[in-house]
C-alpha positions as CSV (number, residue, x, y, z in Angstrom):
1,M,13.5,-8.7,38.9
2,A,13.8,-7.4,35.3
3,R,11.6,-9.1,32.7
4,K,13.4,-10.8,29.8
5,R,12.5,-9.4,26.4
6,K,11.0,-11.6,23.8
7,R,13.5,-12.5,21.0
8,K,12.5,-11.1,17.6
9,S,12.8,-13.5,14.8
10,R,15.0,-12.3,12.0
11,R,13.1,-14.3,9.5
12,R,9.8,-12.7,10.6
13,Q,11.3,-9.2,10.6
14,E,12.5,-9.8,7.0
15,G,9.0,-11.0,6.1
16,R,7.4,-8.0,7.6
17,K,9.7,-5.7,5.5
18,I,8.8,-7.6,2.4
19,L,5.1,-7.3,3.1
20,E,5.5,-3.5,3.5
21,L,6.3,-3.3,-0.2
22,V,3.0,-5.0,-1.2
23,P,-0.1,-2.9,-1.8
24,H,-2.4,-2.7,1.3
25,Y,-6.2,-2.5,1.2
26,S,-8.2,-1.6,4.3
27,I,-11.9,-2.6,4.7
28,E,-14.6,-3.1,7.3
29,S,-15.9,-6.5,7.9
30,G,-19.4,-5.4,8.9
31,E,-21.7,-8.4,9.8
32,E,-19.5,-10.9,7.9
33,K,-16.5,-12.8,9.2
34,P,-13.3,-11.0,8.4
35,V,-12.0,-13.6,5.9
36,T,-15.4,-13.7,4.1
37,A,-15.4,-9.9,3.9
38,A,-11.8,-10.0,2.5
39,R,-12.7,-12.6,-0.1
40,K,-15.8,-10.7,-1.3
41,Y,-13.8,-7.4,-1.5
42,I,-11.1,-9.1,-3.6
43,A,-13.7,-10.6,-5.9
44,A,-15.6,-7.3,-6.3
45,Q,-12.6,-5.1,-6.9
46,G,-10.6,-7.7,-9.0
47,I,-7.5,-7.3,-6.9
48,T,-4.5,-9.2,-8.3
49,P,-2.0,-10.9,-6.1
50,P,0.2,-10.0,-4.2
51,A,-1.8,-7.8,-1.8
52,V,-2.4,-7.4,1.9
53,M,-5.9,-7.0,3.2
54,V,-6.4,-5.2,6.5
55,V,-9.9,-6.1,7.8
56,R,-11.3,-4.1,10.7
57,R,-13.5,-6.4,12.8
58,N,-14.5,-3.8,15.4
59,E,-13.0,-0.6,16.9
60,H,-10.3,-2.6,18.7
61,T,-9.5,-5.5,16.4
62,T,-8.1,-5.8,12.9
63,D,-7.1,-8.9,11.0
64,R,-4.4,-9.0,8.3
65,Y,-4.5,-11.4,5.3
66,F,-2.2,-11.9,2.4
67,W,-3.7,-12.4,-1.0
68,A,-1.4,-14.8,-3.0
69,E,-1.8,-16.7,-6.3
70,K,-2.8,-19.8,-4.3
71,G,-5.4,-18.1,-2.0
72,L,-5.8,-16.1,1.1
73,F,-3.3,-16.6,4.0
74,G,-2.9,-15.1,7.4
75,A,-0.3,-12.3,7.3
76,Q,1.6,-13.6,10.3
77,Y,2.1,-17.0,8.6
78,V,3.4,-15.2,5.4
79,E,5.8,-13.1,7.5
80,E,7.3,-16.2,8.9
81,N,7.3,-18.2,5.7
82,H,7.7,-15.5,3.0
83,F,10.2,-17.7,1.1
84,L,7.4,-20.1,0.2
85,F,5.6,-17.5,-1.9
86,P,7.0,-16.9,-5.4
87,S,5.4,-13.5,-5.8
88,L,7.4,-12.2,-2.8
89,R,10.8,-13.5,-3.9
90,S,11.1,-10.7,-6.4
91,L,10.2,-8.1,-3.7
92,R,13.0,-9.0,-1.4
93,P,14.6,-5.7,-0.2
94,Q,18.1,-5.1,-1.5
95,V,20.7,-5.3,1.2
96,V,23.5,-2.9,0.6
97,P,26.8,-4.3,1.8
98,T,28.8,-2.1,4.1
99,K,32.4,-1.5,3.4
100,T,34.8,-2.7,6.0
101,P,38.4,-1.5,6.2
102,V,40.8,-4.1,4.8
103,A,44.1,-4.7,6.5
104,T,47.0,-4.3,4.1
105,G,49.6,-6.1,6.2
106,V,52.1,-3.2,5.9
107,T,53.8,-2.4,9.2
108,R,56.0,0.5,10.1
């Protein structure tokens, strides 16, 4: 029996596209917890929001965080709720409307 594919959320896909436009920083967490490593790196480098932090925990695992004006958030939460973040509203990708043929109503 064929396995049913998981439905992809349009809202989350849109949030992912918006986050691609934000600067990304990759770091290693070392001995610290990933969120602590991200906070220390942000403080040391003076990174201004918005930014995405990709923290490598070990050779197999990475955690993603979004640095916003109000703090550090999980990137998955931000993808699903990108409309709650004012710094992302201006980054919304421009949708180009496609032209559809218009019926003129003339018959022959």
